N, C-alpha and C positions, 0 to 999 in steps of 0.2 A: 499980163494978158489974162482977161477973165477966163475961168475954167468952166466947162459945162458941168451940169450936175452929175452926170455919169462919171466924168473924170475925177470929180471931187471925191467920189466914194471909192475909187480904185486906189489901191496903194501905189506909192511911187515906185516901190521895189519889193519884189517877192524873193525871200531867201530860199535857196534850194535845201531840201532835206539832207541832214547829215548822213554821210555814207557809213555803214557798219564797217568796223575795222576788219581787216583780213583775219585776225586771230579769232574774233568772235564767230566768224563763219567757218572756222577750221573744223573738220569732221570729228577730231578727237575731243574738242570742246563740247560739241553737240552730244557725242556719245557719253562723255563724262556727266553732263547735266542729266541725261536720261537715266544713267545708272544711279546717280544720287537720288533722283526723284523716285526711282523704283525702290531703292533701299528705304527711303523714308516711308513710302507707302507700305512696304513689307513690314517695317517695324511697327507701324500703326496697326496693321492687320494682325501681326503676331501678338502684340500687346493686348489688343482687344480679345483675341482668341484665348490668351492665357488668363485674362481677367474673367472671361465668361467660363472658361474651363475650370479655374480655381473655385469659382462659385459653385458650379455643378459638382465638382469633386468633393466639396464639403457639405453639399445639400443632403438632407435625409434621403436614404435609399428607399427602394420599393418594397422591401421585405415587411410583411404585415405582422409576423410573429417570429420569435426566436427560432432558429433552425440550425441543425447540425449538418455539416457538409463534409464529405470525405474527399480530399484531393489526393489522387493516387500518386505513388512514387514515379518519378520520371516525367511528370507533367511539366510542359513548358509554359511560358507566359500566356500564349494563345490558348493552350489547353485549359489552363486555370480559368481564364476569362470565359471560355465556353461553359465550363462546369458551373461557375458562379451565375452566369446568365441563365442556364438551364434550370438551376435551383431557385431562381427568383431573387437571389441576393443582390444582383446588379441588373440594370436594364440598358447600360451603355458600355458594352465591352470595349469599344475603341477608346473610350475615355479612361477605362481602367488601364488599358495598355499604355496610353499616353501618360497617365499619372505614374505608372511604374517606371517608365523611361525617364521622365523628368526627375523623379526621386532617385534615379540610378539604383533601383532596387531589384533589377531583373535577376541578378545572381543570388539574391537573398531570399527569394520566394521558396518556401519549404512545404513539402508534402505533409499530410497529416489530416487528422479529424478536427475540425474547427466548429465552434459554436458562434454564430453571428447573431447579434441582438437585433430586434425589430428596428427597422428604419436606419440601419447602420449606413453611414456615409461611405463613399468610395475610399476616403482617407482612412476611416476606421477599418475597412475590410483589408486594405493593403497592409496597414500596421499590424493587424492580427496575424496575417500570414507571414510577414517579414519577421516578426518577433517570435514566431513559432508557438503561439498560445494555444496549443492543442488541448482537446478535451481530456481531462484527467479521470481515468477509471480507477477503481479500487478493488483490491482483493484482501479480505481480512482472514487471517489465520489465528484461531484461538490458541492459547497456551495448552499444552498437554496432549495435543493430537500426535498420533504416530506418523511416521513418514508416509505410510500407505494411505492414511486418512487425508493427509495434506495433498498428496498426488490426486486423490479422488476429488477433492475440492477444486483443484486447478483444472482438472479435466471437465468439470461441470461449468466452468466459467466460459461464457459464450464469446467474450471479447478476445481472450488470449487465443493464440493460434499454435498449430503444430502439436506433435506428440511428445511424450516423455519416454526417453529410451529405457530407463531403469529407475526403480525406486531408490532414492538416496539412502545412505546409511542412517540408522536411527540416531536422533539427537544432533544431526548436522544442519537442521533448518531452524531459522529463528522465527518464532511466531510473532506476527506484527501485522499492521495494516500497510499495504504497499500501494502506492500510486503508480500508474503506468499508462502509456498511450496506446491507442489501437495499433496493432502491428507487432507488439511485443509477443514473443513466443513463450510457451510454457517452459521450455528448457532455459531460456534467458531468465525467467522468474525464479526457477530453481537455483540457478547460479547466483542470482542476487541475494536470495535468502541464505545460501551457504556462505557467501562472503560476509554478510551482515552478522551471521552467527560466529564466524571465525574472529572477526574484529571485536565483537562484544566479549567473547570468552577470553581473549588475550587481555583485554582491558580489565575485566573482573579478576582474572587470575593474578595479575600484577598487584592487585590491591586486596588480596585475600588475607584472612587472619592467619598468623603463623601457627596457631594452635590446632588448626583443622588437619586431621590425619589423612589427607589425600595427597597423592604424590604427583599428579599430572592434571593438566586441563581436561583430559578425557575423563578422568575419575570425577572431576568437578561436575561435568555434564551428567554423569551417571547419578551422582548424589542429588543433583538438582531435579532430575527427572522423577526420582522417588518423592521428593518434596512436592513437586507439581501435581503428581497423581494422588497424593494423600490429602491435600487440602486446597480449596479454592478461596479461602479467606485470606486476604492480604496480611492481616495482623497476626496470623498463625504461622506463616511460613518460616520465620526465623526460629520459632519454638520447635516446630516439627524437625527442622534441620538440626537443631541442638539435640533432640532425642536420638537421631541417627548418629550424630557425631559422638555423643556420650556412649552409645552402645559400641561403636567402633573402637573407642578407646578402651573399653572394658572387655573387648573380645566377645561381646554378646551378639547373637544372631539378630539381624535387623527385623525379621518377621513382618514384612510389609505385604499386605494383601495384594496390591496391584502387581507385585512381582510374580505371584501365583498365576494371576490372569495372563500376564504377558508370556509366561512360560508355557501356557496352554494354547493360546491363540495368536501369539506374536503380534504383528502389526494390525490385526483386526481390532485389537484393544479391548473389546468387551465380550463377556460371556453371554450376556442376555438373560442371566439367571444367577442365583446365589452360588457361592463357592461350596462345593460338596466337601464332606468331612474327609474323604479319602484323597481329595486333591490337595489338601493342606500339606500332606506328607509325601505327595507324589514328586519324585525327583525330576527336576528340570534344571538346566544351567542357570535359570533366573530365580528360582524359588528360594527366597531368603529365609524361609522356615527350615530349609534343608542345608543350603550352602552357608559358608562363613563369609563375612564381609560383604562387599558390594557385589552386585551381579556383574557379569562380564561386559555388559554394555548398557546404554540407556534404554529405558522402557517407553520413552516418549520424547517429544521435543519441548524442553522447558523454556519458559520465557525469561525475560530479564530479571523479574522479581525473584523467581526461584533460584536462578543462578547466583544472584547477589546474596540470597539467604544461605545458600550452601557454602558460599565463600566466607561469609561473616555471620555465623549463626548466633542466636542469643546465648548469653552466658548463664546457663542454668545447669542443674544437676538432674533434670527430669529424664526418666528412662521409659515412660509409658505415656500413651494417650489413647483415648477411646471417644467415640462419638458422644456428644452431649444431648442429642435429641433435638437440637435447635439449628442444626446446620454447621455447628462448630465441633470442637473437641475439648475434652477435659484432660488435663495433664497431671502427671503424678511423678514424684521422685521415688516412691517405694511401692512395692507390690501390694502391700496392705491398702494403701490409699487408692491404688489403681482398682483393686477389687471393689472398693466402695463406689468408685465412679461407674464401674460396670454394673453393679447392683442398681444404682440410680437409673442407668440407661434401661435396664430390664424392666424396672418399674414403670418408666415412661412408656416403653413399648407395650407393656401389658395394659396400661390405661388406654392407650390409643386403640388397641385391639378390642377392648371391651366396648368401645364406642361404635364399632362396626356392626351392622345388623347381622343376626345369626345366619341368615341365609347366605350372606356374602362370605362369611367365614367358611361355610361348608361347600362353597361353589367349586372348590378344587382342593386336592390334598396339599398339605403344607410341604414346601420343598425341603429336601434333606439339607441341613445346614451344619456348619462346623460346631464343635463342642463349645459350650459356654464356660465361663470361668468357674462356675460352681460345679460343673460336671466333669471338666477335664482341665484342671489348672496346670500351668506350665511348671517345669522343674524349678526349684528354688534357686538354682545356680544361675539360670538364665531364663527368668520367667517370660512367658510369651506376652507380647504386646498386642499384636494383630489378632491373635486367636481369641482375645477377650472381647472383641467388638463384632457386630454383625458382619458376616462375610457377604457383602454385596459388591457388585462390579463398581469399580471407581469410575466416576464420570465428572470431569472438571472442564 
């Protein structure tokens, strides 16, 4: 039977849509799909945030020039972020905090004084604080200062804090250059110098020459302090030490000018004028023109070189030395040779004086000085060493 055009285009049978399974419509499945979708979305967001955060964490920071920043003790992570932001080191405190947490470095942040370079990244900033790269300050203590002078220097340092309870015993501080961080106290620095001295003296004492007539590490320090105050030239220390050692062996008085000065002014160290004639024979516990052997204690704090020279002096028979006019000393084994050295020094001094204008020579009366070799030679049994040279305050 012929079909109409309309019937021809209509399908003979229409399939009903498939029904969703009951399991697909279960609420747990729906919730599960939603959770998975949320996790995927969250992962994408977190990954994107970490990527962007990592880039910003490593990008150059806002600091235009190097800056020193002090992070106080007891500062927490947020406190540190605030300080750094206030000082212009960082401009995204929340990113600093996030970076610290991601790196698990919260407990490793350290207080202190830090120097941050211009344009330091957040990673650089965190690394500097975590590694404790604090600014290193220095205090330099020259050889030959007394303990009183060293305390004065520490009190003048504006970075060290606190007071010093008492002046340490003479000779117990090791002259050196010490690095320290802001916050270190002056008492802590004193203790550090004492510990360094004790360690060094033990080390040198264990390697001393067996021929040196000293009986204890304490006497070693005393002898080294005389060497330190007598010469500032490195190549002379062992020879000066040898003169003192040779005199000790021969029971001769040491006759060291710096011991006169220390006996008069103690830890102040300098007279500020030449030694007077009557002061040479003025009895004090330290005056080695009067006493036999070593003085009862050090007259300064000797450095490593003088300690080593005292423990291992040069092998000579020299018993005398006098200034040579050029900053060093002339050494001699006999009193006759020593007198020639003294005469040579007097000649040099006379030539130098002749070069001074007359009006300068007459500006003030000449100071009263100790007797010279020609006017008051020492007894032949124990000829004076120190009295043959100009009596001026030692300064090394």
